[in-house]
VOVOKOL-781015 format. One record per residue (C-alpha): residue number from 0; residue in one letter; z, x, y. Coordinates in steps of 0.05 Angstrom, whole numbers. Last residue first. Example, Ala and Ser with C-alpha at 12.3 -4.5 7.8 and 13.67 -1.06 7.14 Angstrom:
REM residues 2
[1,'S',[143,273,-21]];
[0,'A',[156,246,-90]];
This chain:
REM residues 306
[305,'P',[53,563,-42]];
[304,'L',[43,541,30]];
[303,'P',[97,557,80]];
[302,'V',[132,497,115]];
[301,'A',[122,498,191]];
[300,'A',[54,465,191]];
[299,'M',[81,411,145]];
[298,'M',[137,397,195]];
[297,'A',[88,388,252]];
[296,'R',[47,340,210]];
[295,'V',[109,300,192]];
[294,'Q',[128,297,265]];
[293,'E',[59,271,284]];
[292,'V',[66,216,232]];
[291,'A',[137,199,254]];
[290,'G',[118,193,328]];
[289,'R',[122,251,375]];
[288,'G',[156,244,443]];
[287,'S',[197,307,429]];
[286,'D',[261,268,445]];
[285,'G',[304,288,386]];
[284,'V',[299,269,313]];
[283,'P',[241,232,282]];
[282,'I',[257,170,239]];
[281,'L',[231,172,167]];
[280,'R',[208,124,113]];
[279,'H',[144,103,148]];
[278,'A',[124,177,154]];
[277,'I',[130,189,78]];
[276,'T',[66,168,43]];
[275,'Q',[16,164,99]];
[274,'P',[38,231,128]];
[273,'L',[39,263,58]];
[272,'I',[-30,241,33]];
[271,'A',[-76,297,55]];
[270,'Q',[-22,351,56]];
[269,'V',[-5,338,-17]];
[268,'D',[-78,338,-38]];
[267,'D',[-91,402,1]];
[266,'P',[-33,435,-37]];
[265,'A',[-74,425,-101]];
[264,'V',[-58,376,-156]];
[263,'Y',[-94,385,-223]];
[262,'D',[-147,345,-261]];
[261,'R',[-197,349,-204]];
[260,'G',[-253,302,-181]];
[259,'S',[-229,291,-110]];
[258,'L',[-209,220,-128]];
[257,'L',[-166,249,-184]];
[256,'A',[-133,297,-135]];
[255,'Q',[-116,240,-88]];
[254,'A',[-86,201,-145]];
[253,'K',[-43,261,-164]];
[252,'A',[-22,268,-91]];
[251,'A',[0,195,-91]];
[250,'R',[43,207,-152]];
[249,'V',[74,269,-122]];
[248,'A',[90,233,-57]];
[247,'A',[120,173,-94]];
[246,'I',[166,218,-135]];
[245,'G',[190,249,-70]];
[244,'A',[201,181,-39]];
[243,'R',[243,159,-99]];
[242,'P',[284,223,-92]];
[241,'S',[303,200,-22]];
[240,'L',[273,231,40]];
[239,'G',[316,258,96]];
[238,'Q',[355,224,152]];
[237,'L',[352,236,227]];
[236,'F',[286,275,221]];
[235,'W',[257,342,241]];
[234,'Q',[313,393,246]];
[233,'G',[364,353,206]];
[232,'S',[349,394,144]];
[231,'R',[335,333,100]];
[230,'T',[261,328,118]];
[229,'A',[254,403,106]];
[228,'A',[284,395,36]];
[227,'I',[230,345,19]];
[226,'L',[176,394,43]];
[225,'D',[207,450,2]];
[224,'Q',[211,404,-58]];
[223,'V',[137,389,-51]];
[222,'Y',[122,464,-47]];
[221,'D',[164,478,-109]];
[220,'L',[125,422,-144]];
[219,'L',[61,459,-128]];
[218,'P',[91,525,-153]];
[217,'G',[109,490,-219]];
[216,'A',[40,461,-232]];
[215,'A',[23,387,-222]];
[214,'H',[-27,365,-275]];
[213,'V',[-64,299,-271]];
[212,'D',[-43,256,-331]];
[211,'L',[-7,204,-289]];
[210,'V',[-71,192,-249]];
[209,'S',[-111,186,-314]];
[208,'Q',[-62,132,-336]];
[207,'Q',[-79,93,-273]];
[206,'L',[-153,102,-287]];
[205,'L',[-144,76,-358]];
[204,'Q',[-104,16,-333]];
[203,'L',[-160,0,-284]];
[202,'E',[-212,5,-339]];
[201,'P',[-170,-40,-384]];
[200,'L',[-164,-92,-328]];
[199,'T',[-239,-92,-314]];
[198,'L',[-265,-55,-254]];
[197,'L',[-325,-64,-207]];
[196,'S',[-311,-134,-182]];
[195,'P',[-372,-160,-145]];
[194,'L',[-368,-171,-70]];
[193,'G',[-399,-236,-45]];
[192,'D',[-336,-264,-12]];
[191,'V',[-325,-196,21]];
[190,'M',[-394,-198,53]];
[189,'A',[-381,-267,81]];
[188,'R',[-316,-242,112]];
[187,'R',[-353,-183,143]];
[186,'D',[-405,-226,178]];
[185,'S',[-470,-187,173]];
[184,'G',[-491,-132,220]];
[183,'V',[-508,-127,294]];
[182,'L',[-438,-121,324]];
[181,'L',[-406,-88,263]];
[180,'E',[-460,-35,260]];
[179,'R',[-450,-23,335]];
[178,'E',[-375,-15,322]];
[177,'A',[-389,38,269]];
[176,'A',[-433,78,317]];
[175,'R',[-383,73,374]];
[174,'D',[-322,93,334]];
[173,'P',[-279,39,302]];
[172,'Y',[-210,23,330]];
[171,'G',[-150,43,288]];
[170,'L',[-144,33,213]];
[169,'S',[-71,48,205]];
[168,'I',[-40,68,138]];
[167,'R',[27,59,104]];
[166,'M',[35,84,33]];
[165,'L',[79,76,-28]];
[164,'F',[112,14,2]];
[163,'R',[180,0,-28]];
[162,'D',[214,45,23]];
[161,'M',[192,-1,80]];
[160,'Q',[231,-58,49]];
[159,'S',[295,-18,42]];
[158,'E',[287,7,114]];
[157,'P',[285,-64,140]];
[156,'L',[218,-91,167]];
[155,'A',[222,-100,242]];
[154,'Y',[211,-173,262]];
[153,'T',[150,-198,301]];
[152,'G',[142,-259,344]];
[151,'V',[112,-228,406]];
[150,'Q',[79,-159,398]];
[149,'D',[120,-96,409]];
[148,'L',[130,-88,334]];
[147,'P',[57,-73,322]];
[146,'N',[25,-122,272]];
[145,'Q',[33,-114,197]];
[144,'T',[-13,-125,138]];
[143,'A',[13,-125,67]];
[142,'I',[-21,-107,1]];
[141,'V',[30,-122,-53]];
[140,'F',[8,-100,-122]];
[139,'F',[25,-126,-191]];
[138,'P',[-11,-100,-253]];
[137,'Q',[10,-137,-292]];
[136,'P',[31,-208,-277]];
[135,'L',[103,-220,-254]];
[134,'P',[161,-227,-301]];
[133,'R',[208,-286,-294]];
[132,'T',[283,-280,-287]];
[131,'E',[323,-345,-289]];
[130,'G',[384,-357,-245]];
[129,'E',[350,-407,-199]];
[128,'V',[292,-360,-187]];
[127,'T',[293,-287,-205]];
[126,'V',[226,-253,-195]];
[125,'Q',[198,-193,-232]];
[124,'K',[158,-130,-220]];
[123,'E',[224,-92,-211]];
[122,'E',[211,-56,-145]];
[121,'M',[160,-100,-109]];
[120,'A',[185,-166,-138]];
[119,'E',[258,-150,-127]];
[118,'L',[245,-131,-54]];
[117,'L',[198,-189,-37]];
[116,'A',[253,-239,-24]];
[115,'S',[280,-190,28]];
[114,'Q',[221,-207,73]];
[113,'T',[239,-280,69]];
[112,'K',[310,-268,93]];
[111,'P',[286,-218,145]];
[110,'S',[245,-273,178]];
[109,'A',[170,-274,172]];
[108,'R',[124,-246,227]];
[107,'N',[131,-176,198]];
[106,'I',[88,-192,138]];
[105,'E',[26,-206,180]];
[104,'D',[-14,-225,118]];
[103,'A',[21,-212,51]];
[102,'L',[-39,-207,5]];
[101,'L',[-6,-212,-64]];
[100,'V',[-48,-178,-117]];
[99,'Q',[-38,-190,-191]];
[98,'A',[-13,-260,-177]];
[97,'F',[53,-296,-187]];
[96,'I',[75,-286,-114]];
[95,'P',[35,-348,-97]];
[94,'G',[90,-394,-122]];
[93,'P',[104,-416,-193]];
[92,'H',[121,-489,-206]];
[91,'F',[181,-492,-252]];
[90,'I',[192,-558,-288]];
[89,'F',[259,-594,-284]];
[88,'A',[265,-643,-341]];
[87,'E',[256,-716,-360]];
[86,'K',[185,-701,-382]];
[85,'G',[157,-764,-350]];
[84,'R',[206,-761,-292]];
[83,'E',[187,-691,-270]];
[82,'Y',[242,-656,-232]];
[81,'I',[215,-598,-191]];
[80,'S',[232,-525,-199]];
[79,'V',[209,-481,-142]];
[78,'G',[162,-424,-127]];
[77,'S',[170,-350,-111]];
[76,'L',[134,-346,-44]];
[75,'D',[149,-413,-12]];
[74,'S',[217,-408,-45]];
[73,'P',[233,-348,0]];
[72,'M',[220,-391,62]];
[71,'L',[165,-384,113]];
[70,'D',[188,-412,181]];
[69,'S',[174,-348,221]];
[68,'T',[105,-341,191]];
[67,'F',[74,-299,135]];
[66,'Q',[4,-322,117]];
[65,'V',[4,-317,41]];
[64,'R',[-58,-295,3]];
[63,'S',[-67,-298,-71]];
[62,'F',[-101,-250,-118]];
[61,'Q',[-132,-242,-186]];
[60,'L',[-156,-170,-193]];
[59,'G',[-226,-143,-201]];
[58,'F',[-211,-78,-164]];
[57,'T',[-269,-93,-117]];
[56,'R',[-242,-163,-103]];
[55,'A',[-171,-141,-88]];
[54,'L',[-194,-83,-45]];
[53,'A',[-243,-126,-5]];
[52,'H',[-189,-178,9]];
[51,'A',[-141,-124,35]];
[50,'L',[-197,-93,77]];
[49,'T',[-214,-160,108]];
[48,'T',[-140,-171,124]];
[47,'K',[-134,-105,161]];
[46,'G',[-202,-109,196]];
[45,'V',[-189,-86,267]];
[44,'G',[-174,-155,296]];
[43,'P',[-99,-153,305]];
[42,'V',[-66,-86,322]];
[41,'D',[-47,-40,264]];
[40,'D',[-4,-28,203]];
[39,'I',[-34,-34,133]];
[38,'L',[22,-30,82]];
[37,'L',[3,-15,10]];
[36,'H',[44,-22,-54]];
[35,'G',[39,31,-108]];
[34,'G',[9,37,-177]];
[33,'A',[-20,106,-165]];
[32,'L',[-90,76,-171]];
[31,'L',[-70,26,-118]];
[30,'C',[-48,80,-69]];
[29,'A',[-107,125,-83]];
[28,'V',[-155,67,-68]];
[27,'C',[-120,54,-2]];
[26,'D',[-120,128,18]];
[25,'Q',[-194,132,2]];
[24,'I',[-205,72,47]];
[23,'Q',[-167,106,103]];
[22,'L',[-210,168,97]];
[21,'S',[-275,128,94]];
[20,'K',[-261,88,157]];
[19,'G',[-329,85,192]];
[18,'V',[-349,18,162]];
[17,'I',[-303,-30,126]];
[16,'V',[-351,-72,85]];
[15,'T',[-402,-21,61]];
[14,'N',[-345,30,55]];
[13,'L',[-311,-13,3]];
[12,'Q',[-373,-12,-41]];
[11,'I',[-383,63,-35]];
[10,'L',[-309,77,-51]];
[9,'L',[-309,35,-115]];
[8,'S',[-376,64,-138]];
[7,'K',[-349,135,-129]];
[6,'L',[-287,116,-171]];
[5,'K',[-331,90,-227]];
[4,'H',[-376,151,-226]];
[3,'Q',[-314,196,-229]];
[2,'A',[-283,156,-286]];
[1,'D',[-344,158,-332]];
[0,'M',[-396,102,-338]];
């Protein structure tokens, strides 16, 4: 089965579980194919955790889930060394972070201290515990869910943490037809438990390499640089994008192009993924009343196409 058939099968399977959200699902698949971490931000009960489980199962990855709470400690994630009398030595017991996919459920309910424990893992793909650095499994993805900040018991993620997520998406409420299908259909969690994995590890690695091989022409990169420069102009946002964010945007656009069946990036690919890729890294300027996503869209409309 070639890459395009494989990608189509992935999308079809995910859309049978999360109905009426095909654009968001495509964003999620693009994020993981680009090797990035994913933040799903929305109110409780719209399918964030179900989508995270479905992604891990469909991609055929070994995963662990951690329910983030206010009393969760960094060692609860990374693991601890325990003295074993029979061996007369301290033996390291790895925590749930040692998985190919870490489902960080309601990540913003944990304290900033615990959230910061994820930084090294997300950026360096390794964990340092008690002075010893241990590599994480490959690939390593964090799929985190987050509740709105105005809800009780939530902490704002620091900017450094937000910057580690390649994309942030919101599912939103289903439309009427999709909600009817949820009301009369099978239990979604039971459906997730029965999902087959559609990728082997070598197939996933091949798809990720295919993303890197997608061509980005000079004029397209000029366009991306124009967009990055616009974020730094002071007209739209308080602080502009970092070079890391620019690299992330190009990588996500390449994944979007691959999902569209092309081996080159078009401006449409950049526009399709840009709000999800950069809005969570930016703070709008002024009192326009627009959120970061709407401000990104307004900025894109003002930057000429190549």
